[in-house]
C-alpha positions in Angstrom: 11.3 12.3 -15.9 9.1 10.5 -18.3 6.1 9.8 -16.1 4.7 9.7 -12.7 4.2 7.2 -9.9 1.2 6.6 -7.7 2.2 3.7 -5.3 1.4 3.0 -1.7 2.8 0.2 0.5 1.3 -0.4 3.9 1.8 -3.0 6.6 -0.8 -2.6 9.4 -3.6 -4.1 11.3 -7.3 -4.2 10.5 -9.5 -2.0 12.6 -12.7 -3.9 11.7 -13.8 -7.0 9.8 -13.8 -6.4 6.0 -17.1 -4.9 4.7 -17.9 -6.7 1.5 -20.6 -5.6 -1.0 -21.7 -7.9 -3.8 -23.1 -6.8 -7.1 -25.5 -8.4 -9.6 -22.7 -9.6 -11.9 -21.2 -11.5 -8.9 -18.3 -9.0 -8.6 -17.7 -7.5 -5.2 -15.7 -4.8 -3.3 -14.3 -5.1 0.2 -13.5 -2.0 2.3 -10.9 -2.3 5.0 -9.8 0.1 7.8 -6.1 -0.4 8.2 -4.1 1.1 11.1 -0.4 1.8 10.8 1.7 2.9 13.8 4.7 5.1 14.3 6.7 5.4 17.5 9.2 8.1 18.2 10.7 10.3 20.9 9.9 14.0 20.9 12.3 16.8 21.9 11.5 16.3 25.5 12.5 12.6 25.3 8.9 11.4 25.7 7.8 8.3 23.8 5.1 9.2 21.3 2.8 6.7 19.6 0.9 7.8 16.4 -1.7 5.8 14.7 -2.8 6.6 11.1 -5.9 5.1 9.7 -6.2 4.2 6.0 -9.2 3.3 3.9 -8.4 0.4 1.6 -10.5 -0.9 -1.3 -10.1 -4.5 -2.6 -11.7 -5.6 -5.8 -13.4 -9.0 -6.6 -10.5 -11.6 -6.2 -8.8 -9.9 -3.3 -12.2 -8.9 -1.7 -13.3 -12.6 -1.6 -10.0 -13.6 0.0 -10.3 -10.8 2.6 -13.9 -11.8 3.4 -12.9 -15.4 3.9 -9.7 -15.1 5.8 -9.3 -11.6 7.4 -10.8 -10.3 10.6 -10.3 -7.4 13.0 -6.8 -7.2 14.4 -5.2 -9.2 11.6 -1.9 -7.9 10.1 -1.6 -7.6 6.4 0.6 -6.1 3.7 -1.2 -3.9 1.1 0.3 -2.5 -2.1 -1.7 -0.3 -4.3 -2.4 3.3 -5.5 -4.1 6.4 -4.0 -7.4 7.6 -5.3 -9.4 10.6 -4.1 -13.2 10.6 -4.7 -15.5 13.5 -4.5 -19.0 13.0 -3.1 -21.9 15.1 -1.8 -23.1 14.6 1.8 -26.8 14.8 3.0 -26.5 18.6 3.5 -25.3 19.2 -0.1 -21.6 19.9 0.9 -18.9 18.5 -1.3 -16.7 15.9 0.6 -13.6 14.1 -0.4 -12.3 10.7 0.5 -8.8 9.4 -0.1 -8.4 5.7 -0.3 -5.9 3.0 -1.3 -7.0 0.9 -4.2 -5.2 -2.4 -3.4 -3.5 -4.2 -6.2 -1.8 -6.8 -4.0 -2.6 -8.1 -0.5 -0.6 -10.5 1.6 -1.9 -11.8 5.0 0.8 -11.6 7.7 1.0 -13.3 11.0 -0.4 -16.5 12.4 -3.7 -18.3 12.7 -4.9 -16.0 15.5 -4.2 -18.5 18.3 -0.6 -17.2 18.8 0.9 -20.0 16.7 2.4 -19.2 13.3 0.6 -20.5 10.3 2.2 -23.4 8.6 4.2 -22.5 5.5 5.8 -24.7 2.9 9.6 -24.8 3.2 11.3 -22.8 0.5 14.0 -24.7 -1.5 17.1 -22.7 -2.4 16.9 -23.9 -6.0 13.3 -22.7 -6.5 12.9 -19.3 -8.3 10.0 -16.9 -7.9 7.5 -16.9 -10.8 7.5 -13.9 -13.1 5.0 -11.3 -12.1 1.6 -12.2 -13.6 2.8 -15.6 -14.8 0.5 -17.6 -12.5 -1.4 -14.8 -10.8 0.6 -15.4 -7.7 2.2 -12.6 -5.7 6.0 -12.2 -6.3 6.5 -10.9 -2.8 8.4 -13.3 -0.5 6.2 -14.9 2.1 7.1 -14.5 5.7 8.9 -17.6 7.1 6.8 -17.6 10.3 9.6 -15.9 12.2 9.0 -12.4 13.6 12.5 -11.3 12.5 11.4 -8.7 10.0 14.1 -6.4 8.6 12.2 -3.3 9.5 
């Protein structure tokens, strides 16, 4: 194998509104708390629900979109990489935080009133732009239906 891969894909719901910090050069960072859920049956046949919480960091462009459009409870798709940071707490102990550095983010779901958000109809003859060609995400947009393949 010639290299390594550090890639994370999450679909979950925000636990809080995005926390955005602006800097002097007008750049900003948004921090999200994203919950993913897993449901399974244990050996006794009981239904078990597990919730895993993820720290997500969005940089300037994605951070501004998150600040403007996302709120607690919203569903979103995050694609990025893992990063573990070391820091020292107030008592002098070394602490570690693992977070997802988002490279792509797609808002999922409706407008928050139960109705799906309006989306342009896709034409069969249209092709997706090449990655990075227009800065647009190459991920297919949800059609407004809740018939997800997973």
